[in-house]
C-alpha positions as CSV (number, residue, x, y, z in Angstrom):
1,M,0.0,0.1,0.0
2,R,2.8,2.5,0.8
3,K,4.7,1.5,-2.4
4,S,1.6,2.3,-4.3
5,L,1.0,5.7,-2.7
6,L,4.6,6.7,-3.5
7,Q,4.5,5.6,-7.0
8,L,1.1,7.5,-7.5
9,F,2.7,10.6,-5.9
10,L,5.9,10.4,-7.8
11,A,4.4,9.6,-11.1
12,A,1.8,12.8,-10.6
13,F,4.6,15.0,-9.7
14,L,6.7,13.9,-12.6
15,M,3.7,14.6,-15.2
16,L,3.3,18.3,-13.5
17,S,6.9,18.8,-13.9
18,L,7.4,17.7,-17.3
19,N,4.3,19.8,-18.5
20,A,5.3,22.9,-16.7
21,L,8.9,22.8,-17.8
22,H,7.6,22.4,-21.6
23,A,5.2,25.2,-21.2
24,Q,7.3,27.5,-19.2
25,E,10.5,29.4,-20.1
26,T,12.7,31.4,-17.8
27,D,11.6,35.1,-18.8
28,A,13.5,36.8,-16.1
29,K,16.2,36.2,-13.8
30,L,15.4,34.6,-10.7
31,P,17.2,34.8,-7.5
32,G,18.8,32.0,-5.7
33,A,18.6,31.3,-1.9
34,M,19.8,29.8,1.2
35,T,17.8,27.9,3.7
36,F,18.3,27.4,7.5
37,K,16.0,25.1,9.3
38,A,15.7,23.3,12.5
39,L,14.4,19.5,12.1
40,V,12.3,17.2,14.0
41,I,12.7,13.7,12.9
42,N,10.8,10.5,13.6
43,Y,11.7,6.9,12.7
44,D,8.7,5.7,14.4
45,S,6.6,6.8,11.4
46,P,3.0,6.3,11.0
47,F,3.6,4.8,7.7
48,R,5.2,1.9,9.8
49,G,1.9,1.0,11.5
50,A,-1.1,2.3,13.4
51,Y,1.1,3.1,16.4
52,T,3.6,5.8,16.6
53,D,5.9,6.4,19.6
54,Y,6.5,10.2,19.5
55,R,9.2,9.7,22.5
56,N,11.4,8.5,19.6
57,T,11.5,12.2,18.2
58,T,14.8,13.6,17.7
59,R,16.5,16.7,16.4
60,G,18.4,17.9,13.5
61,V,19.5,20.9,11.5
62,E,19.5,21.7,7.8
63,I,21.2,24.1,5.6
64,G,20.6,24.2,1.9
65,Y,20.9,26.1,-1.5
66,I,17.9,26.6,-3.8
67,H,18.6,27.3,-7.4
68,P,15.7,28.5,-9.5
69,I,14.8,26.8,-12.7
70,N,12.0,28.9,-13.9
71,E,8.9,30.4,-12.3
72,F,7.4,27.0,-11.5
73,F,10.5,24.9,-10.4
74,N,13.4,25.1,-8.2
75,L,16.2,22.8,-7.6
76,A,17.1,22.5,-3.9
77,I,20.3,20.9,-2.3
78,P,19.7,20.4,1.6
79,L,22.5,18.9,3.7
80,K,21.1,17.6,7.0
81,V,22.7,16.7,10.2
82,G,20.9,15.0,13.3
83,V,20.2,12.2,15.6
84,A,18.2,9.0,14.5
85,R,16.5,7.1,17.1
86,F,15.2,3.8,15.7
87,P,11.9,2.2,17.4
88,S,12.1,-0.6,19.9
89,D,10.8,-3.2,17.6
90,N,13.5,-2.6,15.2
91,D,15.7,-5.5,15.0
92,F,18.7,-3.3,13.6
93,D,20.1,-1.0,16.4
94,S,16.6,-1.3,18.2
95,G,16.2,1.6,20.5
96,R,19.6,3.2,19.9
97,E,20.5,6.6,18.6
98,R,23.0,7.2,15.9
99,M,24.3,10.4,14.2
100,F,23.4,10.8,10.3
101,G,24.2,13.2,7.8
102,S,22.3,13.4,4.4
103,L,22.7,15.2,1.2
104,D,19.6,15.2,-1.2
105,A,18.8,16.8,-4.6
106,I,15.0,17.9,-4.4
107,V,12.8,19.5,-7.0
108,Q,10.4,22.0,-5.9
109,F,7.0,22.4,-7.7
110,Q,5.7,26.0,-6.9
111,V,1.8,25.6,-6.8
112,I,1.2,29.2,-7.0
113,P,4.0,30.7,-9.5
114,G,5.1,34.3,-9.0
115,D,6.4,36.6,-6.4
116,N,3.4,35.9,-3.4
117,V,3.2,36.3,0.4
118,F,2.2,32.7,0.8
119,S,3.9,30.4,-1.8
120,P,3.2,26.4,-1.1
121,Y,5.1,23.9,-2.8
122,L,5.3,20.1,-3.7
123,M,8.7,18.4,-3.3
124,A,10.3,15.2,-4.4
125,G,13.8,13.9,-5.0
126,A,16.6,11.6,-4.0
127,G,19.4,11.7,-1.5
128,G,22.1,9.8,0.2
129,V,22.4,9.3,4.0
130,V,25.4,8.1,6.0
131,E,24.9,7.0,9.6
132,G,27.5,6.7,12.5
133,R,28.8,3.4,13.8
134,G,26.3,1.1,15.5
135,L,26.6,-2.0,17.4
136,N,28.2,-3.8,14.8
137,N,30.8,-1.2,14.5
138,N,29.7,-0.4,11.1
139,S,28.6,2.7,9.3
140,N,25.3,2.5,7.3
141,V,25.0,4.2,3.9
142,H,21.6,4.2,2.0
143,V,19.4,6.1,-0.5
144,D,16.1,7.7,0.5
145,I,13.4,9.1,-1.8
146,P,12.1,12.0,0.1
147,Y,8.8,13.6,-0.9
148,G,6.3,16.2,0.8
149,I,5.0,19.6,1.0
150,G,5.9,23.0,2.1
151,L,5.1,26.5,2.4
152,N,7.1,29.7,2.2
153,I,5.6,32.9,3.9
154,R,7.2,36.3,2.9
155,L,8.7,38.1,5.9
156,S,10.6,40.9,3.9
157,E,11.9,41.6,0.3
158,N,14.5,38.9,0.8
159,V,13.4,36.8,3.7
160,D,10.9,34.1,3.8
161,A,9.8,31.9,7.0
162,N,9.6,28.1,5.8
163,V,7.9,25.1,7.0
164,Q,8.0,21.7,5.5
165,S,6.7,18.3,6.1
166,E,8.5,15.2,4.1
167,F,8.3,11.6,4.4
168,R,11.6,9.9,3.3
169,N,11.3,6.3,1.6
170,S,14.5,4.5,2.4
171,M,16.1,2.2,0.0
172,S,17.3,0.1,2.9
173,D,15.1,-1.9,5.4
174,L,13.9,-0.4,8.8
175,R,14.9,3.4,7.9
176,N,11.8,5.0,6.7
177,N,11.2,8.2,8.6
178,S,9.3,11.4,8.6
179,Q,10.8,14.9,9.1
180,I,9.2,18.4,9.8
181,G,11.4,21.6,9.3
182,A,10.9,25.1,10.3
183,G,13.1,27.9,9.4
184,L,14.2,30.9,7.1
185,V,15.0,31.3,3.4
186,W,17.1,34.1,2.4
187,R,17.1,35.1,-1.3
188,F,20.4,36.5,-2.8
189,G,18.6,39.4,-4.7
190,K,15.2,40.8,-5.9
191,V,13.1,38.9,-8.1
192,A,13.0,40.5,-11.5
193,P,9.6,41.1,-13.0
194,P,8.7,39.0,-16.1
195,P,8.3,41.1,-19.1
196,P,4.8,42.2,-19.9
197,P,2.9,39.8,-22.3
198,D,2.9,40.2,-26.0
199,I,0.3,37.6,-27.0
200,D,1.1,38.1,-31.2
201,G,4.8,38.3,-30.6
202,D,5.0,41.5,-32.6
203,G,7.2,43.5,-30.0
204,I,4.2,45.8,-28.8
205,I,3.1,44.7,-25.2
206,D,-0.6,43.8,-25.2
207,T,-1.4,47.0,-23.1
208,E,-0.4,49.2,-25.8
209,D,-1.5,47.0,-28.9
210,D,-4.5,47.7,-30.3
211,C,-4.5,44.5,-31.8
212,P,-3.2,42.2,-29.3
213,A,-3.9,38.9,-31.0
214,I,-2.6,39.9,-34.5
215,A,1.1,40.9,-35.2
216,G,1.2,44.1,-36.5
217,L,3.4,47.4,-36.9
218,A,4.6,49.7,-34.2
219,S,3.5,52.7,-36.2
220,L,0.0,51.5,-36.1
221,R,0.1,50.5,-32.4
222,G,0.6,46.6,-33.1
223,C,-2.2,46.6,-36.0
224,P,-1.6,44.8,-39.4
225,D,-1.8,46.8,-42.7
226,G,-2.0,44.5,-45.5
227,D,-2.0,46.9,-48.3
228,G,0.8,48.9,-46.9
229,D,-1.3,52.3,-47.1
230,G,-0.5,53.4,-43.6
231,I,-4.1,52.6,-42.6
232,A,-4.6,49.8,-40.0
233,D,-6.7,47.0,-41.5
234,K,-9.2,47.5,-38.8
235,S,-10.0,50.8,-39.8
236,D,-9.3,50.2,-43.4
237,D,-12.4,49.9,-45.6
238,C,-10.5,48.9,-48.4
239,P,-7.9,46.6,-46.7
240,N,-6.3,44.7,-49.8
241,T,-6.3,48.1,-52.0
242,V,-4.1,51.1,-51.3
243,G,-6.0,54.0,-50.3
244,I,-6.1,57.3,-48.5
245,A,-7.1,58.1,-45.0
246,K,-9.7,60.9,-46.0
247,F,-11.7,57.9,-47.5
248,A,-11.0,55.2,-44.7
249,G,-8.2,53.4,-46.7
250,C,-10.1,53.3,-50.1
251,P,-8.5,54.8,-53.3
252,D,-9.5,57.9,-55.4
253,T,-7.5,57.2,-58.6
254,D,-8.6,60.5,-60.6
255,N,-8.0,62.6,-57.5
256,D,-11.3,64.2,-57.9
257,G,-12.5,64.1,-54.3
258,I,-14.7,61.0,-54.8
259,K,-13.4,57.7,-53.7
260,D,-13.6,55.1,-56.4
261,G,-16.5,53.1,-55.1
262,D,-18.9,56.0,-55.5
263,D,-17.2,57.3,-58.6
264,G,-18.9,56.8,-62.0
265,C,-15.8,57.5,-63.6
266,P,-13.0,56.5,-61.5
267,K,-10.2,57.3,-64.0
268,E,-11.6,60.7,-65.2
269,A,-12.0,63.4,-62.7
270,G,-15.2,65.0,-62.4
271,P,-17.5,66.9,-60.0
272,K,-19.3,65.1,-57.3
273,D,-22.9,66.4,-58.8
274,N,-22.0,64.7,-62.1
275,N,-21.1,61.3,-60.2
276,G,-17.5,62.0,-60.5
277,C,-17.6,62.1,-64.3
278,P,-16.2,65.1,-66.4
279,I,-18.8,67.8,-67.4
280,L,-18.7,69.1,-71.1
281,D,-18.4,73.0,-71.7
282,A,-17.8,73.4,-75.4
283,D,-17.1,77.2,-74.9
284,N,-15.1,76.9,-71.9
285,D,-16.9,79.6,-69.7
286,G,-17.2,77.4,-66.8
287,V,-21.0,76.9,-67.6
288,V,-21.5,73.5,-68.4
289,D,-23.3,72.9,-71.9
290,A,-26.4,71.3,-70.2
291,D,-26.8,74.8,-68.4
292,D,-25.3,76.8,-70.7
293,K,-27.8,79.0,-72.9
294,C,-25.1,80.0,-75.2
295,P,-23.1,77.1,-75.4
296,N,-21.0,78.3,-78.4
297,E,-20.4,81.6,-76.9
298,A,-18.3,82.4,-73.5
299,G,-20.2,84.0,-70.9
300,P,-20.4,84.1,-67.1
301,K,-22.6,81.7,-65.0
302,S,-24.5,84.8,-63.6
303,N,-25.8,85.4,-67.3
304,N,-26.5,81.6,-68.0
305,G,-23.2,81.3,-70.0
306,C,-24.1,84.2,-72.6
307,P,-21.7,87.2,-73.2
308,I,-22.9,90.1,-71.0
309,V,-23.5,93.6,-72.8
310,V,-21.0,96.2,-71.4
311,V,-22.3,98.5,-68.9
312,D,-20.8,101.4,-67.1
313,S,-23.1,102.7,-64.4
314,D,-20.6,105.3,-63.3
315,N,-19.5,106.3,-66.8
316,D,-16.0,106.3,-65.6
317,G,-14.8,104.2,-68.6
318,V,-14.4,101.1,-66.7
319,P,-17.4,98.3,-67.4
320,D,-19.3,97.3,-64.3
321,A,-18.0,93.8,-65.0
322,D,-14.5,95.0,-64.1
323,D,-15.4,97.9,-61.9
324,K,-14.8,97.1,-58.2
325,C,-16.4,100.6,-57.6
326,P,-19.3,100.5,-60.2
327,N,-21.3,103.3,-58.4
328,A,-18.5,105.7,-57.7
329,A,-16.5,107.3,-60.7
330,G,-12.9,106.1,-60.7
331,I,-9.8,105.5,-62.8
332,A,-8.9,102.4,-64.7
333,K,-5.6,102.2,-62.6
334,F,-7.6,101.4,-59.6
335,N,-10.3,99.0,-61.2
336,G,-12.8,101.8,-61.4
337,C,-12.3,103.0,-57.9
338,P,-11.8,106.7,-57.0
339,D,-8.6,108.7,-56.0
340,T,-10.3,111.8,-54.6
341,D,-7.2,113.8,-53.6
342,G,-5.3,112.7,-56.6
343,D,-2.2,111.4,-54.7
344,G,-1.7,108.0,-56.1
345,V,-3.5,106.3,-53.5
346,Q,-7.1,105.1,-54.1
347,D,-9.7,106.1,-51.5
348,A,-10.4,102.6,-50.0
349,Q,-6.6,102.6,-48.9
350,D,-6.0,106.1,-48.3
351,K,-6.1,107.2,-44.7
352,C,-6.5,110.7,-45.7
353,P,-8.6,110.5,-48.9
354,R,-9.1,114.1,-49.0
355,E,-5.8,115.4,-48.0
356,A,-2.8,114.4,-50.5
357,G,0.2,112.5,-49.2
358,P,2.8,110.0,-50.3
359,V,2.0,106.3,-50.8
360,S,4.7,105.5,-48.1
361,N,2.5,107.3,-45.8
362,N,-0.7,105.7,-46.5
363,G,-1.7,108.7,-48.7
364,C,-1.5,111.3,-45.7
365,P,0.6,114.3,-45.4
366,E,3.8,113.7,-43.7
367,M,4.7,116.0,-40.7
368,E,7.0,118.7,-41.1
369,K,10.5,118.4,-40.1
370,K,10.2,121.2,-37.5
371,D,7.2,119.3,-35.8
372,V,9.0,116.0,-35.6
373,E,11.9,117.9,-34.0
374,R,9.3,119.2,-31.2
375,L,8.3,115.7,-30.2
376,T,12.2,115.0,-29.9
377,F,12.4,118.0,-27.9
378,A,9.5,117.4,-25.8
379,M,11.0,113.8,-24.8
380,K,14.2,115.5,-23.4
381,N,12.3,118.5,-21.8
382,V,9.1,117.4,-20.2
383,Q,10.2,117.2,-16.5
384,F,8.6,115.7,-13.2
385,N,9.0,116.2,-9.7
386,S,11.5,113.6,-8.2
387,S,10.1,110.2,-7.8
388,R,6.7,111.6,-8.6
389,A,4.4,111.9,-11.5
390,T,3.5,115.4,-11.1
391,L,4.8,118.0,-13.5
392,K,7.6,120.0,-12.4
393,T,6.2,123.7,-12.3
394,S,9.7,125.4,-12.6
395,S,10.0,123.9,-15.9
396,N,8.3,124.7,-19.1
397,S,6.7,121.2,-19.4
398,A,3.3,122.6,-19.5
399,S,3.9,124.7,-22.6
400,I,6.0,121.8,-24.2
401,L,2.6,119.5,-23.7
402,D,0.7,122.6,-25.3
403,E,2.7,122.3,-28.2
404,I,2.0,118.6,-28.6
405,A,-1.7,119.4,-28.3
406,G,-1.3,121.9,-31.1
407,L,0.4,119.3,-33.2
408,M,-2.5,116.8,-32.6
409,K,-5.0,119.5,-34.0
410,K,-2.6,120.4,-36.9
411,Y,-2.6,116.6,-38.0
412,P,-6.1,115.4,-36.9
413,T,-5.4,112.0,-38.8
414,Y,-2.5,111.3,-36.8
415,S,-2.6,109.1,-33.4
416,L,-0.2,109.7,-30.3
417,S,1.4,107.1,-28.3
418,I,2.8,108.2,-25.0
419,S,5.6,105.9,-23.1
420,G,7.1,106.7,-19.9
421,H,10.6,105.3,-19.0
422,T,12.8,105.5,-15.7
423,D,16.4,104.8,-14.8
424,S,17.5,101.9,-12.8
425,V,17.7,103.5,-9.5
426,G,15.1,102.1,-7.0
427,D,13.2,98.8,-7.2
428,S,11.9,97.8,-10.7
429,V,8.2,97.4,-9.4
430,S,8.2,100.9,-8.1
431,N,9.7,102.0,-11.4
432,Q,7.4,100.4,-13.7
433,K,4.7,102.1,-11.7
434,L,6.1,105.5,-11.9
435,S,6.6,105.3,-15.7
436,E,3.1,104.4,-16.2
437,N,1.9,107.3,-13.8
438,R,4.1,109.8,-15.7
439,A,2.8,108.8,-19.1
440,K,-0.7,109.0,-17.9
441,T,-0.2,112.7,-16.6
442,C,0.8,113.8,-19.9
443,Y,-2.2,111.7,-21.5
444,D,-4.6,113.4,-18.8
445,Y,-3.1,117.0,-19.8
446,L,-3.9,116.5,-23.5
447,I,-7.4,115.2,-22.7
448,N,-7.9,118.5,-20.8
449,K,-6.4,120.3,-23.8
450,G,-9.4,119.0,-26.1
451,I,-7.6,116.0,-27.6
452,S,-9.8,113.0,-28.0
453,G,-8.6,109.9,-25.9
454,A,-9.4,107.7,-28.7
455,R,-6.5,109.1,-30.6
456,M,-4.1,108.4,-27.8
457,N,-2.5,105.7,-25.6
458,Y,0.1,105.4,-22.8
459,V,2.2,102.7,-21.5
460,G,5.0,102.6,-19.0
461,Y,8.3,100.6,-19.5
462,G,10.2,101.4,-16.2
463,E,13.8,100.8,-16.5
464,T,13.5,98.1,-19.3
465,Q,14.2,100.3,-22.3
466,P,17.4,102.7,-21.5
467,I,18.8,104.9,-24.3
468,A,22.0,105.4,-22.1
469,D,24.1,103.9,-19.5
470,N,22.5,104.1,-15.8
471,I,26.0,103.7,-14.4
472,N,26.8,107.5,-14.5
473,K,24.4,110.7,-13.7
474,D,24.0,111.9,-17.2
475,G,23.0,108.6,-18.5
476,R,20.4,108.3,-15.9
477,K,19.1,111.6,-16.8
478,K,18.6,110.6,-20.4
479,N,16.8,107.5,-19.2
480,R,14.2,109.3,-17.3
481,R,12.2,110.6,-20.0
482,V,8.4,110.4,-21.8
483,E,8.4,109.8,-25.4
484,F,5.7,111.0,-27.9
485,N,5.4,109.4,-31.0
486,M,2.5,110.5,-33.7
487,F,1.4,107.9,-36.3
488,L,-1.2,106.9,-38.4
489,K,-3.6,103.9,-37.7
């Protein structure tokens, strides 16, 4: 009965081992480990009979090495030293104790593969046993077939607690025994995680593969492209014909914007409203013969394809068909549009249509040189009280601003930008605020002089746009300024 159970266990274990070894390859490096265990040994095994005398229990120790084969299997090499106490009805050294040592080769089958807190396993193998001298003054050497179960319990990243129960079937008579061990397993390194799954083997992991069961291209997130048109088959309405993305992978051979499947003339370009076929237009006036009331005479579509009688509503010599200003007399140079002040800039583009001015100045009169110089003079001479935004009463700042107001009235088509600047003395935030306030003071002054706020803007630049070096006094003085710039919108 005992041999039958042993044979059944070993046969089942062997079948599991072969199947798992055939199906599993080592995908990652697994760390080896050392084991340290205390043993409880009993040669009065329950397999010997119904009665077991636990007083025959002895102690031993085990130290071993575990070499990982793959995720399912380990090879364990345990070395054991202990005391054997043989049962009282044993004819060979009955009731006596003898020292023994054993060295085994054990295959462990991980019932639950992977890096888990609880990791049970089955075990089986073979080993040699050497016993110390007995009554006959001879050593006993024999072979055992150990098999059993064990459990590893994770304590830390590298240390497990281990318990193991094994029965050792001896090839020598009267040497069967059972052993229970408890101790620690210390792994030499971390368990490297297995690579992420890639079912179709296309080099793209399943979590990033839109077609995980079919090998495909990385550029298409793992999906195949049978016709090589850059559109994945799963999104390609014509997977066996090269096409374009606009038509979901279907072709448009004549490039008329209609896919071949919907095109009545797939090799001849034509409009959609004619089923993709070309339209006849004998006079090439853009009006198809079917809609052209004068098919042999070119004419616009607005006149049903017939020529238009020349009409010149404003009598400026430019026909209405070519006149961009048909209701206002103009000149041919400007397609019938007027140039009222005759300055060579048509009214539509002339910012001063009733005042002659050069093209370079958008048709407006340029400012006189002396007036430009007054703006430059104002920049250097509008002065403020120290660290304040109020005009300095001892200066002629007010009269200078009055001159600027006069220039704004002299050139009503011009706008004015006012920009305040400071030197670098003091902190930049205060300088920024001071520059804005000084520019606004000038702006408010000109408002009070009747200049529309819509023609002006002001801004402060603080110390960010110096025109001289802030190291010396003269440079700082130049940097403390308000600039006035008249311009055309």
